[in-house]
N, C-alpha and C positions, 0 to 999 in steps of 0.2 A: 602284852594285852591279849586276852583270849579271843576265841572266835565269836562268842556271844557278845563281848564288849565291842568288838569291831562292828558287828551287825547293828547294834543299838546306836553307835556313833554315826554310822552311815545313814541310818534311818532318820535320826534327829536332824542331820544336815539336809536331807531331802525334803523335809516338811517345814523347815524354817521359812519365815517371811509371810507370804500371802496366806498360807493355810493357817498358821498360828494366829494371825489377826482375824481371819474369817470365822474360826471355830473356837474362839476363846470362851471357856466356860462350858463347852459342849463336848461331845465325843471328839477326841483328837485323832487325826490321821496316824500319828505315831503310836497311839494305843492299838489301833486296828492292825498296823504293821507288826507290832510286837506280838499280838495275839495270833496272827498268821504264822509267824515264826514258831511260836509254841505249838501250833497245830501240826506243823511239819515234824517237829521233834517228837510229839506225842504219838503221831500216827505212823511213823516210819516203820516199815516192815522189812525184815532182813531178806535180801535176795542172794547175797554172797558175802564173803568175809569182809569186804569193804564197800559194799553197795546196798542201799536200802531204797525201797519204793515208797514214795510219799504221795499224798493227795495232790491233784492238779485242778480240782474244781472246789471253790469255796463259796459259801453263802453267808453274807454278813447281814444280820437282821437288826434294824434300827428303829428307834421310836419315831413317831410322826415328826417331831421337831428336828431331830438329827438327820432323818432321811431327807426332809425338804432342804436342809442346808448342804448336805454332802452330795446328793445325787447330781446336781448341776456341775460339780467339780470332778465327777467320777473319772472321766477319761484322763484329765490332766494329772489327777492324783495317782492313778495306777501307772501312768507312764513314768512317774518319779519313783514309785515304790517297787515295781516289779523287777527291775534290774538288781536291786538289793536283795530281794527274795531269792532270785536265781543264784546270786553270788553266795548267799548263805547255804543254799542247797549244794552248790559246788564245793564249798569249804567242808561240808559235813559228809560228802559222798552220797548225797541223795539223788534219786532218779525219778523224773516225772514220766508218766505213761502217755502224755499227750500235752497239748497246749494248755497253759494256765488260764483259767477262767475265774473271774471274781464277780459275783452277783450281789447287788445291793437290794435288799427286800425290806418292805415296810412291815413292822410288827406293832400294831396298835396297843398291845398289852405291855410294851416296854416303856419305862419312864425315861425322860430325857437324861442323857449321860450314860445310859446302859446299852449294851449290845451283846449279841450272841454270834458265834461262828460255828458252822458245821462244814464238813468237808467230805469229799469222796475221791477215789481214784477212778477216773473215767477213761475208758479205752480210746486210743487214737482212731479216728475215722480212716476207713480204707476204701479204695475205689473197687470196681467190679473185678479187677485182676489181683486184688489183695495188697496192692501197693499203698503206702501211707498217703493220705491226702494232705497237701501242704496247708497248715492252719492260716487263717487270716490274722490280722493284728490282734494282739492280746488286748482285752478290754474289760471294763466293768459294765455289767448289764443290769439296769434297774428292772426288776421283775414285776409282772402284773400282780397287784395285791390280791391275795385270796386264792390264787391258782395253786393247786397242789402240785408239788414237784416230785413225781414218782420216778423210781428207777427200777430196772430189771437187773437183779444181782445174779451173776453167773460165775461160778468158780472164784468168788471173792472180788470180781470186778463189777462196777456199777455202770449201767448203760442208761442214760436219761430217756424217759418215755415222753416224747414230744411229737406233735403232728409232723408228718402224716403217719409215723410209726416206723416199723422195720420188719424185714424178712429174716427169719432165722433158718440156717441150713449149713450144709457141709460144702456146698459148691461155691465157686468164685463169684457168682452173682448175688450171693446173700449179703445183706447189710451186716448181720452178725454171724460170723463164720465160727463154727464149733467143730473141732476135730474129734468126732465121735462116730464110730461105724454104725451105730444105731440110728443116726440122724440122716434123713434124706438130703439131697442136694438143695432143694427148696422145700423145707419141712413145714414151716408155719409162718403166718404173718400176724404181727401185733399191730392193730389199727388204733391210732390215737386221733380223736376228733375234738377240737376245741369248741366248747359251747359256753360263751361268756367267760366266767371265772372258773369254770370246771372243765374237766377232761373226761370224755367217754372213751374207754379202752376195752377192746375185746381181742380175742385170739382166735385164729381161723386155721384149720388144718388144710394145707395146700395139696392134698392127695398123697400124703406121706405113706411110707410102708408100715411104720410101727405106731403111728397115731400120736395123740396128745392126751396126757392125763393132767387134769386140773383139780386140785384139792381131793385127790383120790378117785376121781371119776373120769372115765374116757369120754372125750367130747369131740365134736366136729367144729363147733363154734360156740363161744360163751363169753359173756362179759367178765372182766377180771378187774380187781381193785386191790386195796391195801391188804397185804398179808396173803395174797393168792400164791399157791405153791404149784409150780408147773414142772412136769416131768416129760422130757423128750429124749428118746433113746436111753442112754445111761446118765444123762445130765439132768440135774435138778436146778430149778431157778426159783427166785423169790421176787415178788413185786412188793415194794414198800417205799415209804417216804423216809429219807435219812433224818434221824433225830437230831435236833439242834442241841448244842452243848448248853450248860448252865450259863447265865449271864456273866459277862466279863467286862473289864474296863474299870469303871469307877465303883 
């Protein structure tokens, strides 16, 4: 029996019983699990001869009907499925860059029985000394409907832009540390303020030596949004919203 067959058998066993009865005729947990597995396989990036980096943050978008039925079971469902997802990663030589996060989001445009999955590799959080911060329990997080999930992409890594924001710099007290001699120890701050279902985001120069360039213009402080291109030192960054895949499932 191959690796993929073993994964599917384990997943089927994990979702038998209460979930099969609860979701008969709707999006099935086993469908989501299989789609997450395919997402790992499709997005694996070669690190070395036998190691590949894979996404660790997933957004599952569901119709109103399926979201209302699945969200209350989220924690229990993921406690069953995540060990199998980790085992598949181990079988395939995949490496996660941080704790696995799975978000359930409502998408009113989707019909019952259809869902989409998007993913990103999110850097592990560090404390002011640069040491990894121990993650809390892995969970599924129902997201606020309508709120845009923007990320700051730096050197291929996506960093979620969520309140209150983050400080970018080369020093140990920066939230996002970048090893670039053109970047000051505390170079810039990205502020993120929640206003209802929207986020106000701006970037502020913290008195850096080389300044900040946004969309080709040198700035001290300016709002940033979808598609904003930021240059700090020799490093280029992009603000964007990860694009969801085409509908999967049924």
